[in-house]
C-alpha positions in Angstrom: 151.8 -24.4 70.3 150.0 -23.9 67.0 146.6 -23.8 68.9 148.0 -21.0 71.0 148.8 -19.0 67.8 145.3 -19.6 66.5 143.8 -18.4 69.9 146.0 -15.3 69.9 144.9 -14.5 66.2 141.3 -15.0 67.2 141.6 -12.5 70.1 143.3 -10.0 67.8 140.4 -10.5 65.2 137.7 -10.1 68.0 139.4 -7.0 69.3 139.7 -5.3 65.9 136.2 -6.4 64.9 134.8 -4.9 68.1 136.7 -1.5 67.5 135.5 -1.1 63.9 131.9 -2.2 64.8 131.8 0.3 67.7 132.9 3.1 65.4 129.9 2.5 63.1 127.6 2.2 66.2 128.3 5.9 67.2 126.1 7.0 64.2 123.9 4.0 63.8 121.6 1.8 65.8 123.5 -0.9 67.6 121.2 -3.8 66.6 121.2 -2.8 63.0 125.0 -2.6 62.9 125.2 -6.1 64.5 122.7 -7.4 61.9 124.8 -6.2 59.0 128.1 -7.4 60.6 126.5 -10.8 61.1 125.3 -11.0 57.5 128.7 -10.1 56.2 130.2 -12.7 58.6 127.7 -15.3 57.3 128.6 -14.6 53.7 132.3 -14.9 54.5 131.8 -18.1 56.3 129.8 -19.5 53.2 132.7 -18.6 51.0 135.2 -20.4 53.1 133.0 -23.5 53.1 132.5 -23.3 49.3 136.2 -23.2 48.6 136.6 -26.1 50.8 138.1 -24.5 53.9 136.7 -25.6 57.3 134.5 -28.4 55.9 133.3 -31.3 57.9 130.3 -33.6 58.8 128.1 -31.5 61.2 125.3 -33.3 63.2 122.1 -31.7 64.3 123.4 -31.2 67.8 126.4 -29.3 66.3 124.0 -27.0 64.5 121.9 -26.5 67.6 124.9 -25.7 69.8 125.9 -23.3 67.1 122.5 -21.7 67.1 122.6 -21.3 70.9 126.0 -19.7 70.7 124.7 -17.4 68.0 121.9 -16.2 70.3 124.5 -15.5 73.0 126.7 -13.7 70.4 123.8 -11.5 69.3 123.1 -10.3 72.8 126.9 -9.9 73.5 127.6 -7.9 70.3 124.5 -5.7 70.5 125.2 -4.6 74.0 128.9 -4.5 73.6 128.6 -2.1 70.7 126.3 0.1 72.7 128.7 0.0 75.6 131.7 0.9 73.5 129.8 3.7 71.7 128.1 5.3 74.7 130.7 4.9 77.5 134.4 4.7 78.0 135.7 2.3 75.4 138.3 1.0 77.8 135.8 0.3 80.6 133.6 -1.6 78.2 136.5 -3.7 76.9 137.7 -4.5 80.5 134.4 -5.6 82.0 133.3 -7.5 78.9 136.7 -9.3 78.7 136.6 -10.3 82.4 133.0 -11.7 82.4 133.3 -13.2 78.8 136.5 -15.2 80.0 135.3 -16.2 83.4 132.3 -18.0 82.0 134.1 -20.4 79.7 137.0 -20.9 82.0 134.7 -21.8 84.8 132.7 -24.1 82.6 135.8 -25.9 81.5 136.9 -26.4 85.0 133.4 -27.7 85.9 133.5 -30.1 83.0 136.8 -31.6 84.5 139.6 -29.8 82.4 142.5 -29.5 84.7 145.3 -27.4 83.1 148.8 -28.0 83.9 150.7 -25.5 86.1 152.3 -23.3 83.4 148.9 -23.1 81.6 147.0 -22.4 84.9 149.5 -19.6 85.7 149.0 -18.2 82.3 145.3 -18.1 82.7 145.7 -16.5 86.0 147.8 -13.8 84.3 145.7 -13.4 81.2 142.4 -12.3 82.7 143.8 -9.4 85.0 146.1 -8.5 82.1 143.2 -7.7 79.9 141.5 -5.6 82.6 144.7 -3.7 83.4 145.3 -2.9 79.7 141.7 -1.7 79.3 141.9 0.8 82.3 142.1 4.2 80.7 142.4 7.6 81.8 138.6 8.5 81.5 137.6 6.8 84.8 140.6 8.4 86.5 139.5 11.8 85.1 136.0 11.3 86.5 137.5 11.5 90.0 139.9 14.3 89.2 139.6 17.6 91.0 140.2 19.4 87.8 136.6 18.5 86.7 133.5 20.2 87.9 131.2 18.2 90.3 128.6 18.1 87.5 131.2 16.8 85.0 132.3 14.1 87.5 128.7 13.0 88.1 128.0 12.7 84.4 131.2 10.6 83.9 130.3 8.4 86.9 126.8 7.8 85.5 128.3 7.0 82.0 130.7 4.6 83.4 128.1 2.9 85.6 125.8 2.3 82.6 128.7 1.1 80.5 129.6 -1.5 83.2 126.0 -2.7 83.3 125.9 -3.1 79.4 129.4 -4.7 79.5 128.3 -7.4 82.1 125.4 -8.4 79.9 127.7 -8.4 76.8 130.4 -10.6 78.6 127.6 -13.1 79.6 126.5 -13.2 76.0 130.1 -13.8 74.7 130.7 -16.4 77.4 127.6 -18.4 76.3 128.8 -18.3 72.8 132.3 -19.6 73.7 130.9 -22.4 75.8 128.4 -23.5 73.2 131.0 -23.7 70.4 133.1 -25.9 72.6 130.4 -28.4 72.8 130.5 -29.1 69.0 132.2 -32.2 67.7 135.8 -31.9 66.2 134.7 -33.1 62.8 132.0 -30.4 62.4 134.3 -27.8 60.9 133.0 -24.4 60.5 129.3 -25.5 60.0 128.3 -24.7 63.6 129.0 -21.0 62.7 126.3 -21.4 60.0 123.7 -22.3 62.8 125.0 -19.4 64.8 124.6 -17.0 62.1 121.1 -18.1 61.1 120.0 -17.8 64.7 121.6 -14.4 65.2 120.4 -12.8 62.0 116.8 -14.2 62.7 116.7 -12.8 66.2 118.1 -9.5 65.1 115.5 -9.3 62.3 112.7 -9.9 64.7 114.0 -7.4 67.3 114.4 -4.6 64.7 110.9 -5.3 63.3 109.3 -5.4 66.7 111.1 -2.0 67.6 110.4 -0.6 64.1 114.0 0.4 64.1 114.8 -0.4 60.5 116.7 2.6 59.1 119.4 3.5 56.6 123.1 3.1 57.7 125.4 6.1 57.4 127.3 5.4 54.1 130.5 6.8 55.8 130.4 3.7 58.1 130.1 1.0 55.3 133.9 0.3 55.4 134.0 -0.1 59.1 131.0 -2.4 59.1 132.5 -4.4 56.3 135.7 -4.8 58.1 134.0 -5.9 61.3 132.0 -8.5 59.5 135.0 -10.1 57.9 137.0 -10.0 61.1 134.2 -11.4 63.1 134.2 -14.4 60.7 138.0 -14.7 61.1 137.8 -14.6 64.8 135.1 -17.2 65.1 136.7 -19.6 62.6 140.1 -19.3 64.4 138.4 -19.9 67.7 136.9 -23.2 66.5 140.2 -24.3 65.0 142.0 -23.5 68.3 139.4 -25.6 70.3 140.2 -28.6 68.0 143.8 -28.8 69.5 143.2 -27.1 72.8 140.9 -26.9 75.7 138.3 -24.3 76.5 140.0 -23.2 79.7 143.2 -21.8 78.2 141.8 -21.0 74.7 139.2 -18.8 76.2 141.7 -17.1 78.6 144.0 -16.4 75.6 141.0 -15.1 73.5 140.0 -12.9 76.5 143.1 -10.8 75.7 141.2 -9.3 72.8 140.9 -5.9 74.7 144.6 -5.5 74.1 143.9 -5.2 70.4 140.9 -2.9 71.0 143.0 -0.5 73.2 145.9 -0.5 70.9 143.7 0.4 67.9 142.2 3.2 70.0 145.7 4.5 70.7 146.6 4.3 66.9 143.4 5.7 65.4 141.8 7.7 68.2 145.1 8.9 69.8 144.2 7.6 73.1 147.3 7.6 75.3 148.7 4.5 77.1 149.4 4.9 80.8 152.2 3.2 82.7 149.7 0.9 84.2 148.4 -0.1 80.7 152.0 -0.8 79.7 152.4 -3.0 82.7 149.2 -4.8 81.5 150.7 -5.4 78.2 153.7 -6.9 79.8 151.5 -9.2 81.8 149.6 -10.2 78.6 152.9 -11.1 77.0 153.9 -13.2 80.1 150.5 -14.9 80.0 151.0 -16.0 76.5 154.4 -17.3 77.2 153.2 -19.5 80.1 150.1 -20.8 78.2 152.5 -21.6 75.2 154.8 -23.5 77.5 151.8 -25.5 79.0 150.3 -26.2 75.6 153.4 -27.3 74.1 
């Protein structure tokens, strides 16, 4: 039961981190924002380890798995920020959440993890719930007769590009989830150090190759700082949840993070929730109940 709570908190942190990071990406380069978020997350992880939280005895394979996950997270975050900033936020969250959850759930099943019936039913509810919650009114508006043909065409193109970016982002996040699940239980948070070193190094190389180094808009400093701290919290909670749970249902619960993204968009951007989205929230709640019953 405690592992379920950790997975829920991890998903909430991921959703909030994505939301705040995406706000900063609207006025700044996505790779640069991702780099700064990762640096802040790296510093936060270091502080946790210094004060004695999440310590362990990592091995070289643990660090290498962490590094592989970090490369996946780099691809995931960069493309996801672009998708959130350039296209409908709800579309980006839905597609990324679907792909990002199917990868680790499938990997867990292939590795022989067989959930019990309540957990399996919860997983089956969690993934579509995240998609339903993320379905906003923008895509519907794209097909509305109240819009001009040109406006509908632009929106369709925008949604299509957002979907393509989101699929890539979901694959990156899926790789991150699977890689961290391969680390040993006594490694603590140290695999995240390997992940951050790899991601920061890759982003530094990419920005240098593109000659994309620039100044961040000072108005976005708070959003980027919050995104970095929440990213650290999300990753740490995910590792802790894996210590007492299996990747199949932990990943499914974490995949509900679009719920947090959509609710924050409702709160801060005044995006309205449709009846379909409210139904999705009810599904998400039911999924958590069944996973909790199965894990307990």
